[in-house]
LOGU-757891 format. One record per residue (C-alpha): x, y, z. Coordinates in steps of 0.1 Angstrom, whole numbers, padded with zeros to 4 digits, always signed. Example, Ala and Ser with C-alpha at 12.3 -4.5 7.8 and 13.67 -1.06 7.14 Angstrom:
2
+0123-0045+0078+0137-0011+0071
***
This chain:
124
-0074+0274-0228-0036+0273-0223-0016+0305-0219+0010+0315-0245+0038+0307-0220+0027+0271-0215+0023+0267-0253+0059+0279-0258+0075+0261-0229+0062+0226-0223+0087+0219-0196+0065+0228-0166+0038+0204-0178+0064+0177-0184+0080+0181-0150+0045+0181-0134+0037+0148-0151+0071+0134-0140+0062+0144-0104+0030+0125-0106+0047+0094-0119+0074+0095-0093+0047+0099-0066+0029+0068-0080+0062+0048-0080+0068+0058-0043+0033+0046-0035+0041+0012-0051+0073+0009-0031+0053+0017+0000+0029-0011-0007+0058-0035-0012+0073-0024+0021+0040-0030+0039+0037-0065+0023+0073-0074+0033+0069-0061+0068+0037-0081+0073+0055-0112+0060+0084-0106+0084+0060-0100+0113+0047-0135+0107+0082-0149+0105+0101-0159+0136+0136-0150+0122+0150-0120+0104+0186-0114+0096+0207-0083+0097+0209-0084+0059+0171-0085+0056+0168-0054+0078+0194-0036+0058+0177-0045+0025+0144-0032+0039+0161+0000+0050+0174+0004+0014+0139-0001+0001+0127+0026+0024+0154+0049+0013+0143+0043-0023+0107+0051-0014+0117+0083+0004+0139+0093-0025+0110+0089-0049+0088+0109-0026+0114+0137-0024+0119+0137-0062+0081+0138-0068+0078+0168-0044+0109+0185-0059+0097+0182-0095+0062+0194-0084+0076+0225-0067+0099+0232-0096+0071+0229-0121+0049+0253-0101+0077+0279-0102+0075+0279-0140+0110+0293-0142+0104+0321-0116+0125+0326-0085+0149+0297-0092+0179+0316-0077+0195+0306-0045+0165+0317-0024+0140+0299-0045+0160+0267-0045+0165+0269-0008+0128+0271-0003+0124+0239-0024+0152+0222-0006+0137+0230+0029+0106+0209+0020+0127+0178+0011+0133+0150+0036+0166+0135+0026+0200+0152+0024+0207+0130-0007+0179+0145-0027+0186+0181-0014+0221+0176-0028+0207+0175-0063+0196+0211-0060+0230+0221-0048+0247+0205-0078+0263+0177-0058+0264+0141-0067+0238+0122-0046+0250+0094-0024+0237+0059-0025+0221+0043+0005+0247+0031+0030+0276+0048+0012+0277+0075+0038+0272+0071+0075+0248+0101+0078+0225+0085+0053+0213+0060+0079+0199+0088+0100+0175+0097+0072+0155+0065+0072+0121+0063+0089+0113+0027+0083+0113+0016+0119
***
């Protein structure tokens, strides 16, 4: 039986479902990465553009993973402790500076738009 709070505020459940969906999307991107990497391993030639495109795909996957984790952690808080300390705790668990910036109210960067973004990639 659901508590009165969950009946009044459907947001935690919605955000929890969003987290699961984002996690599934990240898994699909990971599978695509693996397929492409295998195809490239069988190839004798890969261009700089191919590597950059693969890094962008990896950035997309990591962003989806971070967003899935962020929404899960926020849904579990159920509106509690979402001050600076609570948000900092969520932020500390995220991998990319880009997704952490969302919690800080900043505009997230796009892959390759900032030099520091490249340091966040774990593709290779």
